[in-house]
C-alpha positions as CSV (number, residue, x, y, z in Angstrom):
1,X,36.5,87.9,15.3
2,X,33.3,88.3,13.3
3,X,31.1,87.7,16.3
4,X,33.0,90.3,18.3
5,X,32.6,92.9,15.5
6,X,28.9,92.1,15.2
7,X,28.5,92.6,19.0
8,X,30.3,95.9,18.9
9,X,28.2,97.2,16.0
10,X,24.9,96.0,17.5
11,X,25.6,97.4,20.9
12,X,26.8,100.8,19.6
13,X,30.1,100.5,21.3
14,X,32.0,101.0,18.1
15,X,32.1,104.8,17.8
16,X,34.8,105.2,15.1
17,X,34.0,107.6,12.3
18,X,33.7,106.5,8.8
19,X,37.2,107.8,7.7
20,X,38.8,105.9,10.5
21,X,36.9,102.7,9.5
22,X,38.0,103.2,5.9
23,X,41.6,103.5,7.0
24,X,41.2,100.4,9.0
25,X,39.8,98.6,6.0
26,X,42.7,99.6,3.7
27,X,45.2,98.8,6.4
28,X,43.8,95.3,6.7
29,X,43.9,94.7,3.0
30,X,47.5,96.0,2.6
31,X,48.6,94.1,5.7
32,X,47.0,90.9,4.5
33,X,48.6,91.3,1.0
34,X,52.1,91.9,2.6
35,X,51.7,88.8,4.8
36,X,50.5,86.7,1.8
37,X,53.5,87.8,-0.2
38,X,55.9,87.2,2.6
39,X,54.6,83.7,3.4
40,X,53.9,82.7,-0.2
41,X,50.2,82.3,0.3
42,X,48.7,82.7,-3.1
43,X,45.2,81.7,-2.1
44,X,44.9,84.3,0.6
45,X,46.3,86.9,-1.8
46,X,43.7,86.1,-4.4
47,X,40.9,86.1,-1.9
48,X,42.0,89.6,-0.7
49,X,42.1,90.8,-4.3
50,X,38.6,89.4,-4.9
51,X,37.1,91.1,-1.9
52,X,39.0,94.4,-2.6
53,X,37.7,94.5,-6.2
54,X,34.2,93.7,-5.0
55,X,34.3,96.4,-2.4
56,X,35.6,98.9,-4.9
57,X,32.9,98.0,-7.4
58,X,30.2,98.5,-4.7
59,X,31.7,101.8,-3.7
60,X,31.8,103.1,-7.3
61,X,28.2,102.0,-7.9
62,X,27.0,104.3,-5.2
63,X,25.9,101.4,-3.0
64,X,26.9,103.3,0.2
65,X,23.5,104.9,0.2
66,X,20.3,103.5,1.6
67,X,18.7,103.3,-1.9
68,X,20.2,102.4,-5.2
69,X,19.5,103.2,-8.8
70,X,19.3,100.5,-11.5
71,X,23.1,100.7,-12.2
72,X,24.1,100.2,-8.6
73,X,21.6,97.4,-8.1
74,X,22.9,95.5,-11.1
75,X,26.5,96.0,-9.9
76,X,25.8,94.9,-6.4
77,X,23.8,91.9,-7.5
78,X,26.5,90.7,-9.9
79,X,29.1,91.2,-7.2
80,X,27.1,89.2,-4.7
81,X,26.9,86.4,-7.2
82,X,30.5,86.4,-8.3
83,X,32.3,86.6,-4.9
84,X,31.0,83.2,-3.6
85,X,31.9,81.6,-6.9
86,X,35.4,83.0,-6.7
87,X,35.9,82.0,-3.0
88,X,34.8,78.4,-3.9
89,X,37.4,78.3,-6.7
90,X,40.1,79.6,-4.4
91,X,39.2,77.0,-1.8
92,X,39.6,74.2,-4.3
93,X,42.9,75.5,-5.6
94,X,46.2,73.9,-4.5
95,X,48.7,76.1,-2.8
96,X,51.8,76.4,-5.1
97,X,52.9,79.8,-4.0
98,X,53.3,82.6,-6.4
99,X,54.0,80.5,-9.5
100,X,52.7,82.0,-12.8
101,X,51.3,78.7,-14.0
102,X,49.4,78.4,-10.7
103,X,47.8,81.9,-10.4
104,X,47.6,83.0,-14.1
105,X,44.3,81.0,-14.9
106,X,42.5,82.5,-12.0
107,X,43.9,85.9,-12.7
108,X,42.6,85.8,-16.2
109,X,39.2,84.6,-15.0
110,X,39.1,87.4,-12.5
111,X,40.1,90.0,-15.2
112,X,37.3,88.7,-17.5
113,X,34.8,89.2,-14.6
114,X,35.9,92.8,-14.1
115,X,35.6,93.6,-17.8
116,X,32.1,91.9,-18.1
117,X,30.9,93.7,-15.0
118,X,32.1,97.0,-16.2
119,X,30.5,96.6,-19.6
120,X,27.3,95.5,-17.9
121,X,27.2,98.5,-15.6
122,X,27.9,100.9,-18.5
123,X,25.1,99.3,-20.6
124,X,22.7,99.7,-17.6
125,X,23.7,103.3,-17.2
126,X,23.1,104.1,-20.8
127,X,19.7,102.4,-20.7
128,X,18.8,104.4,-17.6
129,X,19.8,107.7,-19.2
130,X,17.8,106.9,-22.3
131,X,14.7,106.2,-20.2
132,X,15.3,109.2,-17.9
133,X,15.2,106.7,-15.0
134,X,18.5,107.5,-13.4
135,X,16.9,109.7,-10.8
136,X,14.7,106.9,-9.4
137,X,15.9,104.8,-6.6
138,X,14.5,102.0,-4.5
139,X,15.6,100.1,-1.4
140,X,17.9,97.3,-2.3
141,X,17.6,93.7,-1.3
142,X,19.5,90.7,-2.6
143,X,17.5,88.5,-5.0
144,X,16.8,84.9,-4.0
145,X,19.3,83.4,-6.3
146,X,22.1,85.5,-4.9
147,X,21.2,84.4,-1.3
148,X,21.1,80.8,-2.5
149,X,24.6,81.3,-4.0
150,X,25.9,82.4,-0.6
151,X,24.2,79.5,1.1
152,X,25.7,77.0,-1.3
153,X,29.2,78.5,-1.1
154,X,28.9,78.5,2.7
155,X,28.1,74.8,2.7
156,X,31.0,74.0,0.3
157,X,33.5,76.0,2.3
158,X,32.2,74.6,5.6
159,X,32.7,71.0,4.4
160,X,36.1,72.0,3.0
161,X,37.1,73.5,6.4
162,X,35.9,70.5,8.3
163,X,37.8,68.1,6.0
164,X,41.1,69.9,5.8
165,X,41.2,71.5,9.3
166,X,43.4,74.2,7.9
167,X,43.2,77.9,8.9
168,X,43.1,79.1,5.3
169,X,39.9,77.1,4.5
170,X,38.3,78.2,7.7
171,X,39.2,81.9,6.9
172,X,37.6,81.7,3.5
173,X,34.3,80.5,5.1
174,X,34.2,83.3,7.7
175,X,35.4,86.0,5.2
176,X,32.4,85.0,3.0
177,X,30.1,85.4,6.0
178,X,31.6,88.9,6.7
179,X,31.3,89.9,3.1
180,X,27.6,88.8,3.1
181,X,27.0,91.0,6.2
182,X,28.8,93.9,4.4
183,X,26.3,93.6,1.5
184,X,23.4,93.0,3.9
185,X,24.1,96.4,5.6
186,X,25.2,98.1,2.4
187,X,22.9,101.0,3.1
188,X,24.8,101.8,6.4
189,X,28.3,102.8,5.3
190,X,29.9,102.4,8.8
191,X,28.6,98.8,9.2
192,X,29.4,97.8,5.6
193,X,32.9,99.1,5.8
194,X,33.5,97.5,9.2
195,X,32.4,94.1,8.0
196,X,34.6,94.5,4.9
197,X,37.6,95.3,7.1
198,X,36.7,92.2,9.2
199,X,36.8,90.0,6.2
200,X,40.3,91.2,5.3
201,X,41.5,90.8,8.9
202,X,40.2,87.3,9.0
203,X,42.2,86.4,5.9
204,X,45.3,88.1,7.3
205,X,45.1,86.4,10.6
206,X,44.8,83.0,9.0
207,X,48.3,83.4,7.6
208,X,49.6,84.0,11.1
209,X,47.6,81.0,12.4
210,X,49.0,78.8,9.6
211,X,52.6,79.9,10.5
212,X,51.9,79.0,14.1
213,X,50.7,75.5,13.2
214,X,53.7,74.9,11.0
215,X,56.0,76.0,13.8
216,X,54.3,74.1,16.7
217,X,52.8,71.1,14.9
218,X,54.3,68.3,12.9
219,X,52.8,68.5,9.4
220,X,52.9,64.8,8.7
221,X,51.4,63.5,11.9
222,X,49.6,66.7,13.1
223,X,51.0,66.1,16.6
224,X,52.6,69.0,18.4
225,X,56.3,69.3,17.4
226,X,59.5,69.6,19.4
227,X,59.1,73.4,19.8
228,X,55.7,72.8,21.4
229,X,57.3,70.1,23.6
230,X,60.1,72.5,24.7
231,X,57.5,75.1,25.6
232,X,55.5,72.6,27.6
233,X,58.6,71.6,29.6
234,X,58.9,75.2,30.8
235,X,55.4,75.0,32.3
236,X,55.8,71.7,34.1
237,X,55.5,71.5,37.8
238,X,56.3,68.4,39.9
239,X,54.9,65.9,40.0
240,X,54.9,64.9,36.3
241,X,55.9,62.0,34.2
242,X,57.6,61.8,30.8
243,X,57.3,58.8,28.5
244,X,59.7,58.3,25.6
245,X,58.2,56.3,22.7
246,X,60.1,54.8,19.7
247,X,58.8,52.7,16.8
248,X,60.5,49.3,16.7
249,X,62.5,48.5,13.6
250,X,61.4,51.7,11.9
251,X,64.5,51.8,9.6
252,X,63.5,48.4,8.4
253,X,60.2,49.7,7.2
254,X,61.8,52.5,5.2
255,X,64.5,50.2,3.7
256,X,62.2,47.4,2.8
257,X,59.0,49.1,1.8
258,X,60.0,52.7,1.0
259,X,59.5,56.0,2.7
260,X,55.8,56.3,1.7
261,X,55.1,53.2,3.9
262,X,57.3,54.7,6.6
263,X,55.1,57.8,6.6
264,X,52.0,55.7,6.8
265,X,53.5,53.9,9.9
266,X,54.3,57.2,11.5
267,X,50.7,58.4,10.9
268,X,49.3,55.2,12.3
269,X,51.3,55.4,15.5
270,X,50.7,59.1,15.9
271,X,46.9,58.6,15.7
272,X,47.1,56.1,18.5
273,X,49.4,58.3,20.6
274,X,47.0,61.3,20.2
275,X,44.3,59.3,22.0
276,X,46.4,58.2,24.9
277,X,44.5,58.1,28.2
278,X,45.5,59.3,31.6
279,X,45.7,63.0,30.7
280,X,48.8,62.6,28.6
281,X,49.7,64.8,25.6
282,X,51.8,63.3,22.8
283,X,54.6,65.2,20.8
284,X,56.7,64.2,17.8
285,X,60.3,65.2,18.6
286,X,61.8,63.9,15.4
287,X,62.0,60.8,13.1
288,X,60.3,57.9,14.8
289,X,60.7,59.4,18.3
290,X,57.7,60.5,20.3
291,X,57.3,61.9,23.8
292,X,54.2,61.9,26.0
293,X,53.8,64.3,28.9
294,X,51.6,63.5,31.9
295,X,51.3,66.7,34.1
296,X,50.5,65.9,37.8
297,X,51.0,62.2,37.3
298,X,53.5,59.7,38.8
299,X,54.9,56.6,37.1
300,X,52.5,54.4,39.0
301,X,49.5,56.4,37.8
302,X,50.5,56.4,34.1
303,X,52.0,52.9,33.8
304,X,48.6,51.1,33.1
305,X,47.7,53.8,30.5
306,X,51.0,53.4,28.7
307,X,50.7,49.6,28.7
308,X,47.2,49.9,27.2
309,X,48.6,52.2,24.5
310,X,51.4,49.8,23.7
311,X,48.9,46.9,23.3
312,X,46.6,49.1,21.2
313,X,49.4,49.8,18.7
314,X,50.5,46.2,18.7
315,X,46.9,45.0,17.9
316,X,46.3,47.7,15.2
317,X,46.0,46.3,11.7
318,X,48.3,48.1,9.2
319,X,47.9,47.0,5.5
320,X,50.6,48.1,3.1
321,X,49.8,48.1,-0.6
322,X,52.5,47.8,-3.2
323,X,56.2,47.5,-2.8
324,X,58.9,50.0,-3.8
325,X,60.2,48.9,-7.1
326,X,63.8,49.1,-6.0
327,X,63.2,46.4,-3.5
328,X,61.6,43.8,-5.8
329,X,63.9,40.9,-6.7
330,X,65.3,41.2,-10.2
331,X,65.3,37.5,-10.9
332,X,68.1,35.6,-12.8
333,X,71.3,37.2,-13.6
334,X,71.2,38.9,-17.0
335,X,74.6,37.4,-18.0
336,X,73.2,33.9,-17.5
337,X,70.2,34.6,-19.7
338,X,72.3,35.4,-22.8
339,X,71.9,31.9,-24.1
340,X,68.2,32.0,-24.1
341,X,66.1,32.8,-27.1
342,X,65.2,36.5,-27.3
343,X,61.4,35.8,-27.7
344,X,61.3,33.3,-24.9
345,X,63.1,35.7,-22.6
346,X,60.7,38.5,-23.5
347,X,57.7,36.3,-22.8
348,X,59.2,35.2,-19.5
349,X,59.8,38.8,-18.4
350,X,56.3,39.8,-19.3
351,X,55.0,36.9,-17.2
352,X,57.2,37.9,-14.3
353,X,56.0,41.4,-14.6
354,X,52.4,40.4,-14.5
355,X,53.0,38.2,-11.4
356,X,54.7,41.1,-9.6
357,X,51.9,43.4,-10.4
358,X,49.4,40.9,-9.0
359,X,51.5,40.6,-5.8
360,X,51.8,44.4,-5.5
361,X,48.0,44.8,-5.6
362,X,47.4,42.4,-2.8
363,X,47.3,44.0,0.7
364,X,50.2,43.1,2.9
365,X,49.6,43.1,6.7
366,X,52.5,44.6,8.7
367,X,53.1,44.4,12.4
368,X,53.9,47.7,14.1
369,X,55.1,47.8,17.7
370,X,56.6,50.5,20.0
371,X,59.0,50.5,22.9
372,X,58.3,52.8,25.8
373,X,60.4,54.2,28.7
374,X,58.8,56.3,31.4
375,X,60.2,58.4,34.2
376,X,58.7,60.7,36.8
377,X,59.9,63.9,38.4
378,X,61.6,63.7,41.8
379,X,59.4,64.2,44.8
380,X,61.3,66.4,47.3
381,X,60.6,64.4,50.4
382,X,62.2,61.4,48.7
383,X,65.1,63.0,47.0
384,X,67.6,65.7,47.5
385,X,67.7,66.4,43.8
386,X,65.7,69.3,42.4
387,X,63.2,68.3,39.7
388,X,64.6,69.0,36.3
389,X,62.7,68.1,33.1
390,X,65.9,67.4,31.2
391,X,67.0,64.9,33.8
392,X,63.6,63.2,33.8
393,X,63.7,63.0,30.0
394,X,67.2,61.5,30.1
395,X,65.9,58.9,32.6
396,X,62.9,58.1,30.3
397,X,65.4,57.7,27.4
398,X,67.5,55.3,29.4
399,X,64.4,53.3,30.3
400,X,63.5,53.2,26.5
401,X,67.0,51.8,25.7
402,X,66.4,49.1,28.3
403,X,63.1,48.3,26.7
404,X,64.8,47.9,23.3
405,X,67.6,45.8,24.8
406,X,65.1,43.5,26.5
407,X,63.4,42.5,23.3
408,X,61.4,45.6,22.2
409,X,57.6,46.0,22.3
410,X,57.6,46.5,26.0
411,X,57.4,49.2,28.7
412,X,60.2,49.9,31.1
413,X,60.1,52.4,34.0
414,X,63.0,54.4,35.3
415,X,64.0,53.9,39.0
416,X,62.1,56.2,41.3
417,X,63.8,59.0,43.1
418,X,63.5,57.2,46.4
419,X,65.2,54.0,45.0
420,X,68.0,56.1,43.5
421,X,68.7,57.8,46.8
422,X,68.6,54.4,48.6
423,X,71.1,53.0,46.1
424,X,73.3,56.0,46.5
425,X,73.3,55.8,50.3
426,X,74.0,52.1,50.1
427,X,76.9,52.7,47.8
428,X,78.3,55.4,50.1
429,X,78.1,53.1,53.1
430,X,79.7,50.2,51.3
């Protein structure tokens, strides 16, 4: 979005008048605020407030002209220093929605900045009047420390965006870049306003992108979710293959080691499924159930890739640390311990507790395996049935059940369409 706006401005294709651009800017801010309120995104809301206050401060300082007086230069410099600091703080904040305890500290900090900046501008204006220097103006350029602040903030936000891979953190980075360009071209009102509107649009669009990810991607495993899988089914054209994958004894992991360990197992398996070869795409359809789509592939073409995937998961080392306290044996019955001396019992319990802690700290290697069932779409020259993704998925599920019934940690294939037709014809003849 930022690159597109820069191209439009550089080429001269953006011919909107300044009032229209100002309307676009305010519309972007208001739209972003409404989206932030609707989706409980306090970080985007605070970022929009920061950029709006900065833009208003620049406008009131008379920075829309090609040259600035001392008051405008001080205001603009202070704004250029404070905005990167605020965006870094917002990026490091946790998203708790619009909870007073979460946003009040930053709100107070932002209020203090506005008050200090206002007092600073008034003092500079008074000094300029006393020296009769308020008529002098010079071309403005950001000082070196302000530019260094933008560079440092850009590096911090870039690292944050690469680590989290979240649209909000990416939007904070690109909105900072747009705000820098708005200050860089502060002497050209149209360009400065356009870049300010772009910064607000970037933040607003990040809320939509976050909502899309939540709807179409599983938050725990980051794999596409069932909704994405259903959409992918609508686009399938024969031939294609569908593999149903299920984690073996997953309920046992949850019951024995707790749900935290179960989540770790899901992440481990999902990371392997995401790297499946053969042109497949993995989806999490719920619980420990996964599905892999292979567009344009038959069972014979994907069988080796699925077998390699199964072995990769089987050979992966998974170390579980700590055991859920509710699953640790409680030791002797309390009623039988009534005859013991109280001190002896207390020392014994402490010793048992120390031994349990030592055991909890040691890494426990767990074995994770999956069962896979795969089926392919019917090829018309072999079958009178019309290819139906739901039917193929049911066939893959039946193959998965056979894999579990035959001992788990194995791959089973559904009968091909040709074999089904031959069986049907043989049964009719018989």
